[in-house]
C-alpha positions, 0 to 999 in steps of 0.5 A: 889047689894051692894056686886056687887058694892064693888067687882067692886070698889075693882077690879077697885082699884086693876087694877089702882094699878097694872097700876100704878106699871107697869107704875113706872117699865117701867118709872123708869130710867126717874123718877130716873134720870130726865136728861137734854139734851143739844145741841152740840153747847151749850156754858157754862156760865163760867166766869173763866178759864176752859176746856170743855172735851169729853172722850170716855168710853170703851163701846163707849159712849162720856162723857162731862166734865168740868175741872177747873184748879188750882195751885195745885197737888190735884184735886176734882172729882165730881159726881153730883145729879140725875137732870139736867145737867152741865148747872146747875151743872157747878156752883157747882165750886163756892162752892168749889173753895176757897179751891184752888184745880183743879176741874173736873166734868162730865155729866153722859151718858144720861145727857147734851152732853153726849151720851148713855142710863142711867144704873147703870153699865154705870154710874160706867164706866162713873166715871172710865172714868173720873178718868182715864182721871185725871191719864192721864192728870198727877195727882197722884192717891193719889192726886184725892179727890172723892166727890159724892152728892146724887145719885152721892154717889153711883157712888163715892163709887163704883170708891172709892173702886176699885181705889187708891184715897186720900179721899172720900167726900159724901154729902147727901148719902144713905145706899142702893137705893133700900132700900131708894125707899122701905122706901119712896114708900112702897105701890108700893113695888119698890124692886120687879122691881127696877133696881137700887141698889147702894149698899153703905153700903155693899161697904163702908168698902171696901174703906180704905181712910179718909171719910167725910160725910155731911148731913142736918137733914131736908133732906126730900129727903134722910133722915138724918138717912141714912148718919148717918148709912152709917157713923157709919158702916165705920170702918176707919178714918171718919168725920161727918158734921151735918147741924141741919137745912139743907135740901137736896139742900142748904147745901152749903149755911151753913158756916159748910159746907165750914168750915168742908170741909176745915178742912177735906181737911187740915187734909188728904190732905198732 
């Protein structure tokens, strides 16, 4: 009787486990990219001069972006994290406007007013489309500073390795997305079915511009060791901002953040 009960319990647990993995596999895009959609009539609450743009990708999608002009030849091309939309990410300009550079941020496909379904390659296409827009707008390629945050570091690195840019800034980066998933959810064996790789550490030395990595030691989303490993593996000119008590979403609140970025830009943007 006891053996029979144990067998039933074991089968039940196994069934639940298998169902959990199947659900995780089928819903992974929604779990990894909790995007927010915006209506076409949504008005951005921005109190400074800006331009809303829509870009057409070569695979037929429409990408929404916000361009903030400045009296500078330099421009920061920003790739945001995995959640939300430009409804919230529009305010990131406030953290970086003191540097005096033009600023351009997009919503990836499937986010905000942008059309399309999220795929890793699709995000890379969106990034290239944004870069091409800046070049067509008249910016010299070596005046484009690429900035990626969290999941956006994977997008930024892919763009940087295939294009001429000024420099690369990575905030809270990871070495490899599949490796990160395996570390955080080893009992779900994500490497068996995960569609997203974002293999940053294998791509980082395909980039030959100055690199700045920013990471908080208390980051419980992307562990600090990921940013440190990525930084240490890079063989080019590099700088690191280590924020002792910083987490994943609050780095801009620390003076080391803006002071460190300003010092980096002063050195590399000549």
